[in-house]
C-alpha positions in Angstrom: -62.6 -44.3 7.4 -62.3 -44.7 11.2 -61.1 -41.1 11.5 -64.2 -40.0 9.4 -66.5 -42.0 11.7 -65.0 -40.2 14.7 -65.8 -36.9 13.0 -62.1 -35.9 12.6 -62.7 -34.0 9.4 -62.4 -30.2 8.7 -64.0 -28.9 5.5 -63.2 -25.3 6.1 -61.3 -23.7 3.2 -61.7 -26.9 1.2 -62.7 -27.1 -2.5 -63.0 -29.6 -5.3 -61.4 -29.3 -8.7 -61.3 -31.4 -11.9 -58.0 -33.0 -12.9 -58.4 -34.6 -16.2 -61.7 -36.4 -16.0 -61.7 -36.9 -12.2 -62.7 -34.7 -9.3 -60.3 -34.2 -6.3 -61.1 -32.7 -2.9 -58.4 -30.2 -1.7 -57.6 -28.7 1.7 -59.9 -31.1 3.5 -58.1 -32.0 6.7 -58.8 -35.6 7.9 -56.9 -36.2 11.2 -54.8 -39.3 11.8 -56.5 -42.2 13.5 -55.1 -42.4 17.0 -54.8 -46.2 17.1 -53.3 -46.5 13.6 -49.8 -47.7 13.0 -46.9 -45.3 12.6 -47.3 -45.3 8.8 -49.8 -42.5 8.6 -50.4 -40.6 5.3 -50.6 -36.9 4.9 -53.8 -35.6 6.5 -54.2 -32.7 3.9 -53.5 -34.7 0.7 -56.0 -34.4 -2.2 -58.7 -37.0 -2.0 -60.3 -38.5 -5.2 -64.1 -38.3 -5.3 -66.0 -41.1 -7.0 -68.8 -40.0 -9.2 -70.8 -41.5 -12.0 -69.8 -40.5 -15.5 -73.0 -38.6 -16.1 -72.5 -36.7 -12.9 -69.0 -35.8 -13.9 -70.1 -34.6 -17.3 -73.0 -32.5 -15.8 -70.7 -30.9 -13.2 -67.9 -30.3 -15.8 -70.4 -28.6 -18.1 -71.5 -26.2 -15.3 -68.0 -25.5 -14.1 -67.0 -24.2 -17.5 -69.1 -21.1 -16.7 -66.8 -18.4 -15.5 -66.4 -18.0 -11.7 -68.0 -21.2 -10.5 -66.3 -23.4 -7.9 -67.1 -26.7 -6.3 -67.4 -26.4 -2.5 -68.0 -29.3 -0.1 -71.0 -28.4 2.2 -71.1 -31.4 4.5 -69.7 -34.9 5.0 -71.9 -37.9 6.1 -72.4 -41.6 5.9 -75.3 -43.0 3.9 -77.5 -45.9 5.1 -75.1 -48.4 3.5 -72.1 -47.0 5.4 -70.4 -45.3 2.5 -68.7 -41.9 3.2 -70.3 -39.1 1.2 -69.5 -35.5 0.5 -72.2 -33.1 -0.5 -70.9 -30.6 -3.1 -72.3 -27.3 -4.3 -71.5 -25.1 -7.3 -70.8 -21.6 -5.9 -70.0 -18.3 -7.5 -67.3 -16.3 -5.9 -67.8 -12.8 -4.5 -67.0 -9.8 -6.5 -64.4 -7.3 -5.1 -67.0 -4.8 -4.1 -69.0 -7.5 -2.3 -65.8 -8.4 -0.3 -65.3 -4.7 0.6 -68.9 -4.4 1.7 -68.6 -7.5 3.9 -65.4 -6.2 5.5 -67.0 -2.8 6.1 -70.1 -4.4 7.7 -67.9 -6.6 9.9 -65.9 -3.5 11.1 -69.0 -1.6 11.9 -70.4 -4.5 13.9 -67.2 -4.9 15.8 -67.1 -1.2 16.7 -70.8 -1.3 17.9 -70.0 -4.4 20.1 -66.9 -2.6 21.5 -68.9 0.5 22.2 -71.7 -1.4 23.9 -69.2 -3.4 26.0 -67.3 -0.3 27.0 -70.5 1.6 28.1 -71.9 -1.4 30.0 -68.6 -2.0 31.8 -68.6 1.5 33.3 
């Protein structure tokens, strides 16, 4: 918890998944606490998320739809001091959407390169 309070968490590329009747958070990097003892645990290990039974059932019902994934949006502490993770149900991109995004990124990169080259001369 001390590492979390020091904002030593990285939620990039992390996701949540059901294992049995529980939800675990994967690929969330929580750095080691600097003043901790030498017995540190793995910083990338799966973390169990605590939810109410009704919440688990509702999320599981929505996850059974094809192509939906649980993604952590943000991490925060509530007014009582409990660590919370805000989750969202997201639908993955289709292959043509991915190609379009890559194409748009390449065009933007070429435009910036051209502008930089012309302004530098």
